[in-house]
PDB file of N, CA, C and O in Angstrom:
ATOM      1  N   UNK A   1       5.563-201.079 -55.910  1.00  0.00           N
ATOM      2  CA  UNK A   1       4.720-200.643 -54.811  1.00  0.00           C
ATOM      3  C   UNK A   1       5.313-199.344 -54.248  1.00  0.00           C
ATOM      4  O   UNK A   1       6.530-199.227 -54.100  1.00  0.00           O
ATOM      5  N   UNK A   2       4.457-198.379 -53.939  1.00  0.00           N
ATOM      6  CA  UNK A   2       4.974-197.109 -53.422  1.00  0.00           C
ATOM      7  C   UNK A   2       5.278-197.195 -51.926  1.00  0.00           C
ATOM      8  O   UNK A   2       4.851-198.130 -51.249  1.00  0.00           O
ATOM      9  N   UNK A   3       6.013-196.217 -51.424  1.00  0.00           N
ATOM     10  CA  UNK A   3       6.490-196.256 -50.044  1.00  0.00           C
ATOM     11  C   UNK A   3       5.357-196.263 -49.024  1.00  0.00           C
ATOM     12  O   UNK A   3       5.503-196.862 -47.959  1.00  0.00           O
ATOM     13  N   UNK A   4       4.237-195.617 -49.318  1.00  0.00           N
ATOM     14  CA  UNK A   4       3.140-195.628 -48.341  1.00  0.00           C
ATOM     15  C   UNK A   4       2.558-197.027 -48.188  1.00  0.00           C
ATOM     16  O   UNK A   4       2.151-197.407 -47.091  1.00  0.00           O
ATOM     17  N   UNK A   5       2.512-197.786 -49.257  1.00  0.00           N
ATOM     18  CA  UNK A   5       2.021-199.166 -49.160  1.00  0.00           C
ATOM     19  C   UNK A   5       3.018-200.039 -48.409  1.00  0.00           C
ATOM     20  O   UNK A   5       2.629-200.908 -47.629  1.00  0.00           O
ATOM     21  N   UNK A   6       4.299-199.804 -48.650  1.00  0.00           N
ATOM     22  CA  UNK A   6       5.323-200.569 -47.935  1.00  0.00           C
ATOM     23  C   UNK A   6       5.292-200.256 -46.441  1.00  0.00           C
ATOM     24  O   UNK A   6       5.387-201.162 -45.613  1.00  0.00           O
ATOM     25  N   UNK A   7       5.162-198.988 -46.101  1.00  0.00           N
ATOM     26  CA  UNK A   7       5.124-198.616 -44.687  1.00  0.00           C
ATOM     27  C   UNK A   7       3.859-199.141 -44.019  1.00  0.00           C
ATOM     28  O   UNK A   7       3.871-199.441 -42.825  1.00  0.00           O
ATOM     29  N   UNK A   8       2.787-199.253 -44.762  1.00  0.00           N
ATOM     30  CA  UNK A   8       1.544-199.797 -44.215  1.00  0.00           C
ATOM     31  C   UNK A   8       1.736-201.268 -43.805  1.00  0.00           C
ATOM     32  O   UNK A   8       1.165-201.719 -42.811  1.00  0.00           O
ATOM     33  N   UNK A   9       2.531-201.996 -44.566  1.00  0.00           N
ATOM     34  CA  UNK A   9       2.811-203.394 -44.223  1.00  0.00           C
ATOM     35  C   UNK A   9       3.554-203.472 -42.894  1.00  0.00           C
ATOM     36  O   UNK A   9       3.221-204.298 -42.045  1.00  0.00           O
ATOM     37  N   UNK A  10       4.552-202.620 -42.711  1.00  0.00           N
ATOM     38  CA  UNK A  10       5.298-202.599 -41.449  1.00  0.00           C
ATOM     39  C   UNK A  10       4.381-202.171 -40.312  1.00  0.00           C
ATOM     40  O   UNK A  10       4.452-202.722 -39.214  1.00  0.00           O
ATOM     41  N   UNK A  11       3.531-201.202 -40.567  1.00  0.00           N
ATOM     42  CA  UNK A  11       2.555-200.742 -39.564  1.00  0.00           C
ATOM     43  C   UNK A  11       1.678-201.900 -39.111  1.00  0.00           C
ATOM     44  O   UNK A  11       1.432-202.064 -37.916  1.00  0.00           O
ATOM     45  N   UNK A  12       1.212-202.692 -40.047  1.00  0.00           N
ATOM     46  CA  UNK A  12       0.360-203.829 -39.715  1.00  0.00           C
ATOM     47  C   UNK A  12       1.111-204.871 -38.878  1.00  0.00           C
ATOM     48  O   UNK A  12       0.521-205.510 -38.006  1.00  0.00           O
ATOM     49  N   UNK A  13       2.392-205.039 -39.141  1.00  0.00           N
ATOM     50  CA  UNK A  13       3.201-205.950 -38.328  1.00  0.00           C
ATOM     51  C   UNK A  13       3.237-205.471 -36.877  1.00  0.00           C
ATOM     52  O   UNK A  13       3.103-206.271 -35.951  1.00  0.00           O
ATOM     53  N   UNK A  14       3.419-204.153 -36.681  1.00  0.00           N
ATOM     54  CA  UNK A  14       3.396-203.586 -35.327  1.00  0.00           C
ATOM     55  C   UNK A  14       2.064-203.862 -34.652  1.00  0.00           C
ATOM     56  O   UNK A  14       2.022-204.282 -33.496  1.00  0.00           O
ATOM     57  N   UNK A  15       0.990-203.628 -35.367  1.00  0.00           N
ATOM     58  CA  UNK A  15      -0.342-203.828 -34.788  1.00  0.00           C
ATOM     59  C   UNK A  15      -0.576-205.299 -34.467  1.00  0.00           C
ATOM     60  O   UNK A  15      -1.135-205.624 -33.420  1.00  0.00           O
ATOM     61  N   UNK A  16      -0.150-206.192 -35.364  1.00  0.00           N
ATOM     62  CA  UNK A  16      -0.298-207.623 -35.098  1.00  0.00           C
ATOM     63  C   UNK A  16       0.497-208.052 -33.866  1.00  0.00           C
ATOM     64  O   UNK A  16       0.014-208.842 -33.056  1.00  0.00           O
ATOM     65  N   UNK A  17       1.701-207.535 -33.729  1.00  0.00           N
ATOM     66  CA  UNK A  17       2.586-207.952 -32.637  1.00  0.00           C
ATOM     67  C   UNK A  17       2.279-207.247 -31.319  1.00  0.00           C
ATOM     68  O   UNK A  17       2.266-207.877 -30.262  1.00  0.00           O
ATOM     69  N   UNK A  18       2.029-205.929 -31.385  1.00  0.00           N
ATOM     70  CA  UNK A  18       1.922-205.120 -30.166  1.00  0.00           C
ATOM     71  C   UNK A  18       0.557-204.474 -29.968  1.00  0.00           C
ATOM     72  O   UNK A  18       0.301-203.886 -28.917  1.00  0.00           O
ATOM     73  N   UNK A  19      -0.315-204.572 -30.953  1.00  0.00           N
ATOM     74  CA  UNK A  19      -1.650-203.986 -30.824  1.00  0.00           C
ATOM     75  C   UNK A  19      -1.718-202.517 -31.179  1.00  0.00           C
ATOM     76  O   UNK A  19      -2.798-201.927 -31.131  1.00  0.00           O
ATOM     77  N   UNK A  20      -0.593-201.903 -31.536  1.00  0.00           N
ATOM     78  CA  UNK A  20      -0.553-200.468 -31.787  1.00  0.00           C
ATOM     79  C   UNK A  20       0.795-200.102 -32.402  1.00  0.00           C
ATOM     80  O   UNK A  20       1.726-200.907 -32.440  1.00  0.00           O
ATOM     81  N   UNK A  21       0.870-198.862 -32.881  1.00  0.00           N
ATOM     82  CA  UNK A  21       2.143-198.303 -33.314  1.00  0.00           C
ATOM     83  C   UNK A  21       2.604-197.200 -32.359  1.00  0.00           C
ATOM     84  O   UNK A  21       3.657-196.598 -32.570  1.00  0.00           O
ATOM     85  N   UNK A  22       1.829-196.937 -31.322  1.00  0.00           N
ATOM     86  CA  UNK A  22       2.104-195.856 -30.380  1.00  0.00           C
ATOM     87  C   UNK A  22       2.966-196.378 -29.232  1.00  0.00           C
ATOM     88  O   UNK A  22       2.646-197.400 -28.624  1.00  0.00           O
ATOM     89  N   UNK A  23       4.055-195.678 -28.939  1.00  0.00           N
ATOM     90  CA  UNK A  23       5.032-196.112 -27.947  1.00  0.00           C
ATOM     91  C   UNK A  23       4.381-196.461 -26.610  1.00  0.00           C
ATOM     92  O   UNK A  23       4.661-197.529 -26.064  1.00  0.00           O
ATOM     93  N   UNK A  24       3.528-195.602 -26.069  1.00  0.00           N
ATOM     94  CA  UNK A  24       2.904-195.890 -24.773  1.00  0.00           C
ATOM     95  C   UNK A  24       2.101-197.179 -24.814  1.00  0.00           C
ATOM     96  O   UNK A  24       2.109-197.946 -23.852  1.00  0.00           O
ATOM     97  N   UNK A  25       1.409-197.424 -25.921  1.00  0.00           N
ATOM     98  CA  UNK A  25       0.642-198.658 -26.060  1.00  0.00           C
ATOM     99  C   UNK A  25       1.573-199.867 -26.151  1.00  0.00           C
ATOM    100  O   UNK A  25       1.298-200.915 -25.567  1.00  0.00           O
ATOM    101  N   UNK A  26       2.661-199.717 -26.877  1.00  0.00           N
ATOM    102  CA  UNK A  26       3.632-200.803 -27.002  1.00  0.00           C
ATOM    103  C   UNK A  26       4.272-201.090 -25.642  1.00  0.00           C
ATOM    104  O   UNK A  26       4.495-202.249 -25.291  1.00  0.00           O
ATOM    105  N   UNK A  27       4.567-200.032 -24.876  1.00  0.00           N
ATOM    106  CA  UNK A  27       5.095-200.230 -23.529  1.00  0.00           C
ATOM    107  C   UNK A  27       4.119-201.044 -22.686  1.00  0.00           C
ATOM    108  O   UNK A  27       4.531-201.951 -21.964  1.00  0.00           O
ATOM    109  N   UNK A  28       2.834-200.727 -22.773  1.00  0.00           N
ATOM    110  CA  UNK A  28       1.833-201.470 -22.005  1.00  0.00           C
ATOM    111  C   UNK A  28       1.839-202.942 -22.393  1.00  0.00           C
ATOM    112  O   UNK A  28       1.710-203.813 -21.533  1.00  0.00           O
ATOM    113  N   UNK A  29       1.987-203.219 -23.669  1.00  0.00           N
ATOM    114  CA  UNK A  29       2.024-204.601 -24.138  1.00  0.00           C
ATOM    115  C   UNK A  29       3.292-205.316 -23.657  1.00  0.00           C
ATOM    116  O   UNK A  29       3.231-206.465 -23.219  1.00  0.00           O
ATOM    117  N   UNK A  30       4.428-204.641 -23.740  1.00  0.00           N
ATOM    118  CA  UNK A  30       5.715-205.265 -23.417  1.00  0.00           C
ATOM    119  C   UNK A  30       5.963-205.319 -21.909  1.00  0.00           C
ATOM    120  O   UNK A  30       6.409-206.341 -21.388  1.00  0.00           O
ATOM    121  N   UNK A  31       5.674-204.222 -21.212  1.00  0.00           N
ATOM    122  CA  UNK A  31       5.982-204.117 -19.781  1.00  0.00           C
ATOM    123  C   UNK A  31       4.778-204.367 -18.876  1.00  0.00           C
ATOM    124  O   UNK A  31       4.934-204.625 -17.682  1.00  0.00           O
ATOM    125  N   UNK A  32       3.577-204.289 -19.449  1.00  0.00           N
ATOM    126  CA  UNK A  32       2.379-204.360 -18.619  1.00  0.00           C
ATOM    127  C   UNK A  32       1.936-203.002 -18.112  1.00  0.00           C
ATOM    128  O   UNK A  32       0.926-202.900 -17.416  1.00  0.00           O
ATOM    129  N   UNK A  33       2.672-201.964 -18.451  1.00  0.00           N
ATOM    130  CA  UNK A  33       2.351-200.573 -18.087  1.00  0.00           C
ATOM    131  C   UNK A  33       3.154-199.650 -18.983  1.00  0.00           C
ATOM    132  O   UNK A  33       4.095-200.083 -19.648  1.00  0.00           O
ATOM    133  N   UNK A  34       2.785-198.383 -19.000  1.00  0.00           N
ATOM    134  CA  UNK A  34       3.592-197.412 -19.738  1.00  0.00           C
ATOM    135  C   UNK A  34       4.317-196.518 -18.737  1.00  0.00           C
ATOM    136  O   UNK A  34       3.899-196.373 -17.588  1.00  0.00           O
ATOM    137  N   UNK A  35       5.399-195.934 -19.196  1.00  0.00           N
ATOM    138  CA  UNK A  35       6.243-195.087 -18.356  1.00  0.00           C
ATOM    139  C   UNK A  35       6.286-193.675 -18.919  1.00  0.00           C
ATOM    140  O   UNK A  35       6.283-193.479 -20.134  1.00  0.00           O
ATOM    141  N   UNK A  36       6.327-192.697 -18.026  1.00  0.00           N
ATOM    142  CA  UNK A  36       6.583-191.311 -18.404  1.00  0.00           C
ATOM    143  C   UNK A  36       8.096-191.139 -18.355  1.00  0.00           C
ATOM    144  O   UNK A  36       8.670-190.942 -17.284  1.00  0.00           O
ATOM    145  N   UNK A  37       8.735-191.212 -19.511  1.00  0.00           N
ATOM    146  CA  UNK A  37      10.191-191.194 -19.548  1.00  0.00           C
ATOM    147  C   UNK A  37      10.780-189.831 -19.227  1.00  0.00           C
ATOM    148  O   UNK A  37      11.997-189.713 -19.079  1.00  0.00           O
ATOM    149  N   UNK A  38       9.954-188.797 -19.114  1.00  0.00           N
ATOM    150  CA  UNK A  38      10.427-187.474 -18.699  1.00  0.00           C
ATOM    151  C   UNK A  38      10.539-187.376 -17.188  1.00  0.00           C
ATOM    152  O   UNK A  38      11.215-186.487 -16.672  1.00  0.00           O
ATOM    153  N   UNK A  39       9.881-188.281 -16.474  1.00  0.00           N
ATOM    154  CA  UNK A  39       9.928-188.302 -15.018  1.00  0.00           C
ATOM    155  C   UNK A  39      11.128-189.152 -14.590  1.00  0.00           C
ATOM    156  O   UNK A  39      11.198-190.332 -14.934  1.00  0.00           O
ATOM    157  N   UNK A  40      12.070-188.569 -13.845  1.00  0.00           N
ATOM    158  CA  UNK A  40      13.289-189.312 -13.488  1.00  0.00           C
ATOM    159  C   UNK A  40      13.022-190.634 -12.764  1.00  0.00           C
ATOM    160  O   UNK A  40      13.707-191.622 -13.028  1.00  0.00           O
ATOM    161  N   UNK A  41      12.051-190.673 -11.867  1.00  0.00           N
ATOM    162  CA  UNK A  41      11.756-191.911 -11.138  1.00  0.00           C
ATOM    163  C   UNK A  41      11.161-192.967 -12.074  1.00  0.00           C
ATOM    164  O   UNK A  41      11.503-194.146 -11.981  1.00  0.00           O
ATOM    165  N   UNK A  42      10.279-192.544 -12.968  1.00  0.00           N
ATOM    166  CA  UNK A  42       9.692-193.494 -13.913  1.00  0.00           C
ATOM    167  C   UNK A  42      10.730-193.962 -14.921  1.00  0.00           C
ATOM    168  O   UNK A  42      10.726-195.126 -15.323  1.00  0.00           O
ATOM    169  N   UNK A  43      11.625-193.058 -15.333  1.00  0.00           N
ATOM    170  CA  UNK A  43      12.686-193.461 -16.254  1.00  0.00           C
ATOM    171  C   UNK A  43      13.588-194.505 -15.595  1.00  0.00           C
ATOM    172  O   UNK A  43      13.994-195.474 -16.237  1.00  0.00           O
ATOM    173  N   UNK A  44      13.898-194.308 -14.323  1.00  0.00           N
ATOM    174  CA  UNK A  44      14.718-195.279 -13.601  1.00  0.00           C
ATOM    175  C   UNK A  44      14.005-196.632 -13.515  1.00  0.00           C
ATOM    176  O   UNK A  44      14.629-197.679 -13.691  1.00  0.00           O
ATOM    177  N   UNK A  45      12.703-196.607 -13.246  1.00  0.00           N
ATOM    178  CA  UNK A  45      11.926-197.851 -13.193  1.00  0.00           C
ATOM    179  C   UNK A  45      11.901-198.531 -14.564  1.00  0.00           C
ATOM    180  O   UNK A  45      11.997-199.755 -14.663  1.00  0.00           O
ATOM    181  N   UNK A  46      11.773-197.735 -15.601  1.00  0.00           N
ATOM    182  CA  UNK A  46      11.802-198.238 -16.977  1.00  0.00           C
ATOM    183  C   UNK A  46      13.122-198.942 -17.254  1.00  0.00           C
ATOM    184  O   UNK A  46      13.140-200.043 -17.806  1.00  0.00           O
ATOM    185  N   UNK A  47      14.222-198.311 -16.872  1.00  0.00           N
ATOM    186  CA  UNK A  47      15.543-198.910 -17.064  1.00  0.00           C
ATOM    187  C   UNK A  47      15.682-200.197 -16.258  1.00  0.00           C
ATOM    188  O   UNK A  47      16.204-201.192 -16.760  1.00  0.00           O
ATOM    189  N   UNK A  48      15.220-200.179 -15.015  1.00  0.00           N
ATOM    190  CA  UNK A  48      15.303-201.364 -14.159  1.00  0.00           C
ATOM    191  C   UNK A  48      14.466-202.517 -14.699  1.00  0.00           C
ATOM    192  O   UNK A  48      14.773-203.683 -14.450  1.00  0.00           O
ATOM    193  N   UNK A  49      13.410-202.192 -15.437  1.00  0.00           N
ATOM    194  CA  UNK A  49      12.544-203.218 -16.037  1.00  0.00           C
ATOM    195  C   UNK A  49      13.128-203.770 -17.338  1.00  0.00           C
ATOM    196  O   UNK A  49      12.523-204.630 -17.979  1.00  0.00           O
ATOM    197  N   UNK A  50      14.304-203.273 -17.724  1.00  0.00           N
ATOM    198  CA  UNK A  50      14.955-203.766 -18.939  1.00  0.00           C
ATOM    199  C   UNK A  50      14.684-202.930 -20.165  1.00  0.00           C
ATOM    200  O   UNK A  50      14.896-203.381 -21.291  1.00  0.00           O
ATOM    201  N   UNK A  51      14.214-201.706 -19.953  1.00  0.00           N
ATOM    202  CA  UNK A  51      13.856-200.835 -21.067  1.00  0.00           C
ATOM    203  C   UNK A  51      14.883-200.766 -22.177  1.00  0.00           C
ATOM    204  O   UNK A  51      14.559-200.999 -23.341  1.00  0.00           O
ATOM    205  N   UNK A  52      16.106-200.451 -21.829  1.00  0.00           N
ATOM    206  CA  UNK A  52      17.144-200.337 -22.852  1.00  0.00           C
ATOM    207  C   UNK A  52      18.079-201.543 -22.886  1.00  0.00           C
ATOM    208  O   UNK A  52      19.014-201.588 -23.685  1.00  0.00           O
ATOM    209  N   UNK A  53      17.825-202.514 -22.022  1.00  0.00           N
ATOM    210  CA  UNK A  53      18.636-203.733 -22.048  1.00  0.00           C
ATOM    211  C   UNK A  53      18.116-204.725 -23.076  1.00  0.00           C
ATOM    212  O   UNK A  53      18.871-205.223 -23.910  1.00  0.00           O
ATOM    213  N   UNK A  54      16.812-205.010 -23.008  1.00  0.00           N
ATOM    214  CA  UNK A  54      16.273-205.996 -23.933  1.00  0.00           C
ATOM    215  C   UNK A  54      14.895-205.653 -24.482  1.00  0.00           C
ATOM    216  O   UNK A  54      14.555-206.100 -25.578  1.00  0.00           O
ATOM    217  N   UNK A  55      14.103-204.890 -23.776  1.00  0.00           N
ATOM    218  CA  UNK A  55      12.721-204.640 -24.216  1.00  0.00           C
ATOM    219  C   UNK A  55      12.660-203.767 -25.467  1.00  0.00           C
ATOM    220  O   UNK A  55      12.168-204.211 -26.504  1.00  0.00           O
ATOM    221  N   UNK A  56      13.146-202.546 -25.384  1.00  0.00           N
ATOM    222  CA  UNK A  56      13.104-201.645 -26.548  1.00  0.00           C
ATOM    223  C   UNK A  56      13.996-202.129 -27.691  1.00  0.00           C
ATOM    224  O   UNK A  56      13.607-202.011 -28.853  1.00  0.00           O
ATOM    225  N   UNK A  57      15.188-202.673 -27.394  1.00  0.00           N
ATOM    226  CA  UNK A  57      15.969-203.219 -28.504  1.00  0.00           C
ATOM    227  C   UNK A  57      15.233-204.337 -29.250  1.00  0.00           C
ATOM    228  O   UNK A  57      15.399-204.490 -30.460  1.00  0.00           O
ATOM    229  N   UNK A  58      14.435-205.103 -28.540  1.00  0.00           N
ATOM    230  CA  UNK A  58      13.659-206.152 -29.192  1.00  0.00           C
ATOM    231  C   UNK A  58      12.606-205.550 -30.128  1.00  0.00           C
ATOM    232  O   UNK A  58      12.411-206.026 -31.246  1.00  0.00           O
ATOM    233  N   UNK A  59      11.936-204.502 -29.656  1.00  0.00           N
ATOM    234  CA  UNK A  59      10.912-203.840 -30.480  1.00  0.00           C
ATOM    235  C   UNK A  59      11.551-203.216 -31.718  1.00  0.00           C
ATOM    236  O   UNK A  59      11.052-203.396 -32.829  1.00  0.00           O
ATOM    237  N   UNK A  60      12.641-202.492 -31.535  1.00  0.00           N
ATOM    238  CA  UNK A  60      13.278-201.854 -32.687  1.00  0.00           C
ATOM    239  C   UNK A  60      13.918-202.893 -33.609  1.00  0.00           C
ATOM    240  O   UNK A  60      13.986-202.696 -34.822  1.00  0.00           O
ATOM    241  N   UNK A  61      14.384-203.996 -33.030  1.00  0.00           N
ATOM    242  CA  UNK A  61      14.899-205.083 -33.859  1.00  0.00           C
ATOM    243  C   UNK A  61      13.811-205.675 -34.731  1.00  0.00           C
ATOM    244  O   UNK A  61      14.042-205.963 -35.906  1.00  0.00           O
ATOM    245  N   UNK A  62      12.621-205.860 -34.163  1.00  0.00           N
ATOM    246  CA  UNK A  62      11.491-206.331 -34.963  1.00  0.00           C
ATOM    247  C   UNK A  62      11.171-205.345 -36.078  1.00  0.00           C
ATOM    248  O   UNK A  62      10.917-205.748 -37.213  1.00  0.00           O
ATOM    249  N   UNK A  63      11.183-204.065 -35.761  1.00  0.00           N
ATOM    250  CA  UNK A  63      10.899-203.045 -36.786  1.00  0.00           C
ATOM    251  C   UNK A  63      11.904-203.135 -37.926  1.00  0.00           C
ATOM    252  O   UNK A  63      11.534-203.048 -39.096  1.00  0.00           O
ATOM    253  N   UNK A  64      13.174-203.308 -37.581  1.00  0.00           N
ATOM    254  CA  UNK A  64      14.209-203.432 -38.616  1.00  0.00           C
ATOM    255  C   UNK A  64      14.003-204.698 -39.442  1.00  0.00           C
ATOM    256  O   UNK A  64      14.131-204.673 -40.666  1.00  0.00           O
ATOM    257  N   UNK A  65      13.685-205.798 -38.774  1.00  0.00           N
ATOM    258  CA  UNK A  65      13.461-207.074 -39.462  1.00  0.00           C
ATOM    259  C   UNK A  65      12.275-206.964 -40.420  1.00  0.00           C
ATOM    260  O   UNK A  65      12.361-207.394 -41.570  1.00  0.00           O
ATOM    261  N   UNK A  66      11.170-206.389 -39.947  1.00  0.00           N
ATOM    262  CA  UNK A  66       9.981-206.255 -40.795  1.00  0.00           C
ATOM    263  C   UNK A  66      10.253-205.344 -41.979  1.00  0.00           C
ATOM    264  O   UNK A  66       9.811-205.617 -43.095  1.00  0.00           O
ATOM    265  N   UNK A  67      10.983-204.259 -41.737  1.00  0.00           N
ATOM    266  CA  UNK A  67      11.313-203.324 -42.816  1.00  0.00           C
ATOM    267  C   UNK A  67      12.205-203.994 -43.850  1.00  0.00           C
ATOM    268  O   UNK A  67      11.977-203.861 -45.052  1.00  0.00           O
ATOM    269  N   UNK A  68      13.215-204.708 -43.388  1.00  0.00           N
ATOM    270  CA  UNK A  68      14.113-205.403 -44.315  1.00  0.00           C
ATOM    271  C   UNK A  68      13.345-206.418 -45.147  1.00  0.00           C
ATOM    272  O   UNK A  68      13.566-206.527 -46.353  1.00  0.00           O
ATOM    273  N   UNK A  69      12.447-207.160 -44.515  1.00  0.00           N
ATOM    274  CA  UNK A  69      11.660-208.154 -45.247  1.00  0.00           C
ATOM    275  C   UNK A  69      10.811-207.498 -46.326  1.00  0.00           C
ATOM    276  O   UNK A  69      10.767-207.978 -47.458  1.00  0.00           O
ATOM    277  N   UNK A  70      10.140-206.407 -45.986  1.00  0.00           N
ATOM    278  CA  UNK A  70       9.305-205.695 -46.956  1.00  0.00           C
ATOM    279  C   UNK A  70      10.155-205.236 -48.142  1.00  0.00           C
ATOM    280  O   UNK A  70       9.768-205.413 -49.297  1.00  0.00           O
ATOM    281  N   UNK A  71      11.305-204.652 -47.849  1.00  0.00           N
ATOM    282  CA  UNK A  71      12.159-204.157 -48.926  1.00  0.00           C
ATOM    283  C   UNK A  71      12.689-205.294 -49.792  1.00  0.00           C
ATOM    284  O   UNK A  71      12.684-205.196 -51.019  1.00  0.00           O
ATOM    285  N   UNK A  72      13.143-206.365 -49.161  1.00  0.00           N
ATOM    286  CA  UNK A  72      13.664-207.500 -49.925  1.00  0.00           C
ATOM    287  C   UNK A  72      12.567-208.183 -50.734  1.00  0.00           C
ATOM    288  O   UNK A  72      12.802-208.608 -51.865  1.00  0.00           O
ATOM    289  N   UNK A  73      11.368-208.290 -50.160  1.00  0.00           N
ATOM    290  CA  UNK A  73      10.241-208.878 -50.897  1.00  0.00           C
ATOM    291  C   UNK A  73       9.902-208.069 -52.144  1.00  0.00           C
ATOM    292  O   UNK A  73       9.390-208.608 -53.125  1.00  0.00           O
ATOM    293  N   UNK A  74      10.190-206.780 -52.097  1.00  0.00           N
ATOM    294  CA  UNK A  74       9.935-205.909 -53.240  1.00  0.00           C
ATOM    295  C   UNK A  74      11.134-205.835 -54.194  1.00  0.00           C
ATOM    296  O   UNK A  74      11.096-205.121 -55.195  1.00  0.00           O
ATOM    297  N   UNK A  75      12.188-206.575 -53.872  1.00  0.00           N
ATOM    298  CA  UNK A  75      13.364-206.571 -54.712  1.00  0.00           C
ATOM    299  C   UNK A  75      14.252-205.353 -54.541  1.00  0.00           C
ATOM    300  O   UNK A  75      15.077-205.049 -55.403  1.00  0.00           O
ATOM    301  N   UNK A  76      14.078-204.657 -53.424  1.00  0.00           N
ATOM    302  CA  UNK A  76      14.889-203.479 -53.135  1.00  0.00           C
ATOM    303  C   UNK A  76      16.086-203.932 -52.325  1.00  0.00           C
ATOM    304  O   UNK A  76      15.962-204.208 -51.132  1.00  0.00           O
ATOM    305  N   UNK A  77      17.223-204.010 -52.949  1.00  0.00           N
ATOM    306  CA  UNK A  77      18.450-204.495 -52.323  1.00  0.00           C
ATOM    307  C   UNK A  77      19.208-203.323 -51.676  1.00  0.00           C
ATOM    308  O   UNK A  77      19.208-202.206 -52.194  1.00  0.00           O
ATOM    309  N   UNK A  78      19.851-203.603 -50.538  1.00  0.00           N
ATOM    310  CA  UNK A  78      20.651-202.548 -49.917  1.00  0.00           C
ATOM    311  C   UNK A  78      21.893-202.253 -50.758  1.00  0.00           C
ATOM    312  O   UNK A  78      22.438-203.129 -51.431  1.00  0.00           O
ATOM    313  N   UNK A  79      22.314-201.006 -50.698  1.00  0.00           N
ATOM    314  CA  UNK A  79      23.560-200.617 -51.348  1.00  0.00           C
ATOM    315  C   UNK A  79      24.513-200.116 -50.288  1.00  0.00           C
ATOM    316  O   UNK A  79      24.104-199.468 -49.324  1.00  0.00           O
ATOM    317  N   UNK A  80      25.750-200.411 -50.465  1.00  0.00           N
ATOM    318  CA  UNK A  80      26.751-199.975 -49.477  1.00  0.00           C
ATOM    319  C   UNK A  80      27.656-198.934 -50.072  1.00  0.00           C
ATOM    320  O   UNK A  80      28.562-198.445 -49.397  1.00  0.00           O
TER     321      UNK A  80
END
């Protein structure tokens, strides 16, 4: 399977879980609203809501998990 098909599988996982692949949309799903991270007050609110404590790490962890599953399902083993 080529990389575009593999990435499409991960994309579909994002859509199934969060309704979108777009950060602002994912923020709305996870936080109930999106934040303008360029605005210092909104960035502070984002942090206070757990942005970098558990919310975003959970999203990126899911992305890593889905990617690893796709690669392993295709027999693509990691090399160190």
